[in-house]
C-alpha positions in Angstrom: 24.7 -21.0 -14.6 21.0 -21.1 -14.2 18.9 -18.0 -14.3 16.7 -17.1 -11.3 13.3 -15.7 -12.4 12.2 -12.3 -11.2 9.0 -11.3 -9.7 7.5 -8.8 -12.1 4.5 -7.3 -10.6 3.2 -3.8 -11.1 4.3 -1.2 -8.8 1.6 1.4 -9.8 -2.0 1.1 -11.2 -3.6 3.9 -13.2 -7.1 5.1 -12.0 -10.2 3.4 -13.3 -11.7 6.7 -14.5 -9.1 8.8 -16.2 -11.0 12.1 -16.2 -12.5 12.5 -12.8 -12.2 16.2 -11.8 -12.2 15.7 -8.0 -9.4 13.0 -8.1 -7.3 15.1 -10.7 -7.5 18.1 -8.4 -6.6 16.0 -5.4 -3.6 14.5 -7.1 -2.3 17.8 -8.4 -2.4 19.2 -4.7 -0.5 16.1 -3.4 2.0 16.6 -6.0 2.4 20.2 -5.1 2.5 19.6 -1.3 5.1 16.6 -1.3 7.0 17.7 -4.3 6.5 14.7 -6.4 7.6 14.4 -10.1 4.4 13.0 -11.5 1.0 11.3 -10.8 2.6 7.8 -11.1 4.3 8.4 -7.8 1.0 9.2 -6.2 -0.6 6.0 -7.8 2.3 3.8 -6.6 1.6 4.9 -2.9 -2.0 4.4 -3.3 -1.4 0.9 -4.6 0.9 0.0 -1.7 -1.7 1.3 0.6 -4.5 -0.9 -1.2 -2.4 -4.0 -0.8 -2.0 -3.3 2.8 -5.7 -2.8 3.4 -6.4 -6.0 1.4 -4.0 -8.1 3.6 -5.5 -6.7 6.8 -9.0 -7.5 5.5 -7.8 -11.1 4.9 -6.3 -11.5 8.3 -9.5 -10.2 9.9 -11.5 -13.1 8.2 -9.3 -15.6 9.9 -9.8 -17.1 13.3 -8.3 -15.0 16.1 -6.3 -17.9 17.3 -5.0 -18.8 13.8 -1.1 -18.7 13.6 -1.2 -17.0 10.1 -3.3 -14.2 11.7 -1.1 -13.8 14.7 2.3 -13.8 13.0 0.9 -12.1 9.7 -0.8 -9.4 11.7 2.4 -8.6 13.7 4.3 -8.5 10.6 1.9 -6.1 9.0 2.0 -3.8 12.1 5.7 -3.8 11.9 5.6 -2.9 8.3 3.2 0.0 9.1 5.5 1.3 11.8 8.5 1.0 9.3 6.6 3.1 6.9 5.7 5.6 9.4 1.9 5.0 9.2 1.7 3.8 12.7 3.8 4.7 15.8 5.1 2.2 18.4 2.5 3.4 21.0 -0.6 2.9 18.7 0.7 -0.6 17.9 
C-alpha cells in the first residue's frame, strides 16, 4: 500500500513586528467582538485574505482574454461569495 504525501502548508503566519501597539489593540478588539479563542485565529484569517489578494493581483497582470484569468477569476469570485465577502449582486 503506497502512501500519499500530504500538502503541509502553514495555515497561519505570525506578525512581522511582535510588539506593535496599534496592531495588538486591534487584534484584542477583534477577539472580543467575534469571540475568538486566541490571536492565531485572527492571523489565520489574515493569511487567507492575503492569499486571496495575491491571487487577484496575479490575475490582474494577465491579459484580459487569457483563459487562466477568465476561469481563475470566476473561481476566485465564487470563493469570495462562498466565504461571505461578496454578495451575488456585487459579483
